[in-house]
N, C-alpha and C positions, 0 to 999 in steps of 0.2 A: 504494500500500500504506500503510495506516495505521500509526501508531507501534505500536499494540498488536499488530497482525499481525506487524510486524517483530520486536518484542520477544519474542513467543511463539515465533517460529521460531528465535530465538537462545538460548533456554533449553535447557540440556542435556536429552537424552531422559529420563534418570532423574528429574530434577527435575520435568519436565512430567508424568511418570507419577505422581509423588507428589501434585502439585496435582490432577490428574484423579482420583486415588484418594481424596483427601480429599473431593472432591465426591460421589463414589460412596458413600462411607461415610455421608455426611450423608443421602443418600437412603435408606439402610438404617436410619436412626434413631440413628446414632452422633453424639456431640457431640465434634468434634475440638478438642483444647485445645492441642496443640503439634505442630510440624512441624520435622524436622531437628534433634532434640535430640542434642547431641554432648558427649561427655566423653572423657577420655584412655582410658577403658576400652572405649568403643564408641559406637555411634550407634543411634538409634531414628528411623525415618522418620516415623511418626505416633503420637501419643498421643491416645487418645480415651476417652470414657465410653460404655459400652453399658449403659444403665440405671444400676445401681449398681456395675458392674464396670469397673475401669480396664483398658484394652486397649492393649497395645503392638503396633503393626502394622509388620511388615516388608513394604514394597512392593517387589515384584520384577517387573521388566518386561523383556521381550525382543521383538525385532522378529519373529523367526521361529525355528523349530527346536524344541528340547526345551521342555517345559513350564517356565515361569519359576520355579515353586515348587521345582523340582529343584535350583536354584542356591542354596538356603538350607540349607547343610550344617551340620554340628555346630560348626565354628569360628565361622561367622556367628551361629548360635544363641547360642553362649557370649558373643559380643560384645554382642548385643542384651540378653541376660540381665544382664550386668554393667552396661550402661547403664541398664536398667530399675531395678536395685537402687539405682543412684546417683540416679535421678530420684525414686524413692519416698522415699529418705532426705532429699533436698533439699527436697521439698515435704511432708514428714512424712505420708506415705501408707502407712506400713508395715502398718497394720491394714486397708487396703482389699483387697477381693477383686480379683484381677487375672488376666489371661491373655495369651497371645501368639497373635496371628493373623498369617496371611500373606495378602496381597492380591496375587494374580497378575494382571498386566496383559499382555495380548497385543495388540500394535499392528502393524497392517499398513498400508503406505503408502496414503494416500488414504481410509482407513476410520476409523471411530470405534473407540477401544480397547474391548476386551472384558475384563471383570473376572470373577475367580473368588475368592471369599472363603473361606478355610479358617479357621474359628473353632477356637481352642484347638489350633493346629497343632503346637506343641511346648511343653514345660514346663521349668521350672528344677529339677525334682526330681532330675535326673541330675547337675547341676552344683553 
């Protein structure tokens, strides 16, 4: 077993899903600019540009069972929104158009992951 194979197997499932998700978004034309952005207020899995729109992406992955996107409830949305506000303030992007997407990753043992992208999945208008 090569070092890269060993290393890949030891990355936590959620982080592997974010890495795979970033690759998937690139095939969809997104330009991924940040991964794992964390503040005290919350966390953003991926930050990307989709054309001229700044996109904050919540990657949700499950091995089986309910659809992964169902796990992104209002509390998680609030944390992502707070982190997004912090990101925009830090990089002076308050005037940029932005949205929140969810990338659902379904992974079955021995198979390639399946991706479902929900554009504009939630908004900060409620918070």
